[in-house]
Residue, then its C-alpha position, 0 to 999 in steps of 0.5 A: m863125291r864120286h872120283w874119276s878113273a885114274t887114267s882119265i885124271y892122268y890124261l886130263r892133267e897131262s892135257i892141261s899141262a900140255l895146253n899150258s906149256g904151249l900158252i906159257f913157253t911159246s911166249l916166255w923166251a921171247f918175253y925174256y929176251e925181247a921184252l925184258h932184254l935179259t942176258l944168258t947170265q940173268v936167265s941162268l940166275i932164274y934157273i939157279i934158283i929153280t935148281i937150288t930150291g929143287m935140290t933142297l926139296e926134291i927128296p923131302t917132297g918125294v919122301i912125303a909122297d911115299t910116306y903120306s899121300r901122292r895125291f896131296s903132293i900132286i895137288l899142292g904142286g899144281v897150286f905153286i906152279g899156278l901161282c908162279y905163272t900168274f904172278v909173272g904174267f901180271f907183274p912183268f918185273y925181274i924180281v917177280i920172275l925170280i920169286g916165281a922161279f922159287l914157287e915153280a921149283v917148289g911146285d915141281t918138287f911136289v909133283s916130280g916123282a909123285l905123279e908117275a908113282w901115283i899113276t903107276d900104282e893105279v894102273g900097274a907097272d906092266n901097263i904103265g908104258s902104254v899109258f905114258i905113250r897114250s898120254t903123250q898122243i892125247s896131249t900133243p894136239i892140245h899142246w898145238v892149241g896152246v901154241l896157237l893161242s899163245i901166238g894170238f894173245a901175244a899179237l893182240f896184247n903182249y907176251q904176258v897175257p898167255i903166260a898169265i892165262g896159263g897160270i890161272l888154268w893151272l890153279l883151276t886144274t887143281l880144283i878139279l883134282v881136289a874133287k875128282m882125283p882118286e888114290t886107291i892103291f897107295a897105302p901111306h907108310g906113316h898113316a897111323p892113329r896118334i903117331s908121334i913126330h919121331e915116328h913120322i920122321q923115322s918112317a920118312r927116313d926108312t923110306f929114303v934109306h931103302s930108296f938109296k940102297v935100291i939105287r946103289n945096289h941095282t945096276i940099271v937104276f944106278r945107270l939111269v940115275a947117273a945118266s940124268l946128271f948129264v941129260a938134264a944139264l945138256l937139255d937145259i943148256f940147249y933149251r935156253f941157248s937154242r932160242l937165243h941163237i935163233l933170235n940173234g943168229f938169223v933174220l926171222p920174217t915178219i907176217a901180218v894177219p888181218f884183224i890181228g896185226i903183225l905176229k911177233n917172233n913167238l910165231w916161229f917158236g910156235f911153228f917149231e913147237i907144232t912141228q916138233s910135237t907132230l913129229t914126236l906124235i908120229g915117233l911115239t905112234l911108231l914106237r908103240r906099234y912096233t916096239k914092246l917096252q918090256h925088256a932092258r935090252t930094248f930100252a937100252g938099244i933105243l936110247t943108245i940110238f936116240y942119244i947118238l942122233i941127239l949128239i949129231g943134231i947139236l953139232l949140226f945146230a951149232n955149226t950151221n949158218i943156214f936157217f932151215v938146216a938149223i931148224g932141222a937140227w933143232l927138231i932132231v934134238n927135241v923130237f928124239n928127246d921127247v920120244g925118249k922120255p917115255v922110254v926112260a920113264t917106263w924102264l925106270n918105273q918097271t925096274i923099281d918097286s912101289t914102296s919107294r918109287a916116288t922117292i927114287l924118282s925124286i932122287n933121279s930128278q935131284v941128280g938132274m938138277l945137280g947137273v943143271l946147277i953145276l954144268g948148266s950154270g957154268m955154261s951160261i957164263v961161257g955163253d955170254l963170254y964166247g957165244v952160243s955156238s962155242t958153248l953148245l959144242i962144249a956142252s955136246t960132250f956131256l952126251l958121251p957118258i950117256i951114250i956109253l952108259y946106255f950102250q954098256s947096258w945094251r951090250q950086257e943085256t945082249r950077252l945075257a940073252t945070248s947066254e940064256l938061248k945057249f943054255e936053253g939049247 
């Protein structure tokens, strides 16, 4: 059976992912807080399960992807993610949500690192920046469709229906990947006839050790991985707390639509998501047109500015009682984070070599999970005790080491570039 091109499969998978993200997450938080009336601590337990499972499996699944097959890892991960949201949609009970959290975490660890490593190998490290940005440009309008469908299904039925549909679409997508996804460049480390179990384990161990040495000895890679500790924790806190703050801190107007009825509060989350993705699309278009994502100085400078703006947005969001100011601050945080993601991904993927790319990316993800577990979970308890605004102000301090790390990288690269110009002169 003839496979499709790698970029076509990547764009398709990311588009389906964006559609499912709109379907599922536009309704998921209203489902948690309004339908099930979960507290921040209960929601935190969901993410503790996700985090612990991810931390346990992230590196082993990354090693599996680097050692045997990234294609298999991506497909298997999609199956687990699909099962998670299918179960949650059909069985709206807290215990099912906790089981689903475990399934999602398993799926995420198989996909994490493997997807970026696979497409980087297939198209080449020099071309990956434009692929990441182009993928976001394609998937953004499809995300809008998912948001609108989620709003409509929730109004006609309930919050569970779009969640279940998203899970089913994930399962259907994996069938397409089984039939059409290529893997032409990657050479499995552990592929050999009649290889022993000991040799399999040794091959996987060698991959991990090499990856760890790269992180330890490469300043840029080390800084990017270190930044993940604080970035993941902060964004996890803001993602969960901001939605509860909007629901409880402001009066959201109700809107009735003919033949559908009164739209639920996920309408506003959908509106925020569409506005956010529109601004993200504009930002990525400008970034792609006017910036060449090829030099460390460029990466570091862009990320330093972005995270300063994100810090300003969080402080503004936590301290305002004006609804539209809060939404503006919410958009600042989320848009600059979204535009920054392909910048970080491109910088990291261009810096590391193919032989250990998936493992290093998995280690990077695991460091982020550690930040969520240690910092994010503690902030959830603080949030239930002292409120969202106070917790966000405390969490905003997590951005300071990130800004320092990226600024140091920019300053060093600037000095290096200046030295090279003087030498040439």
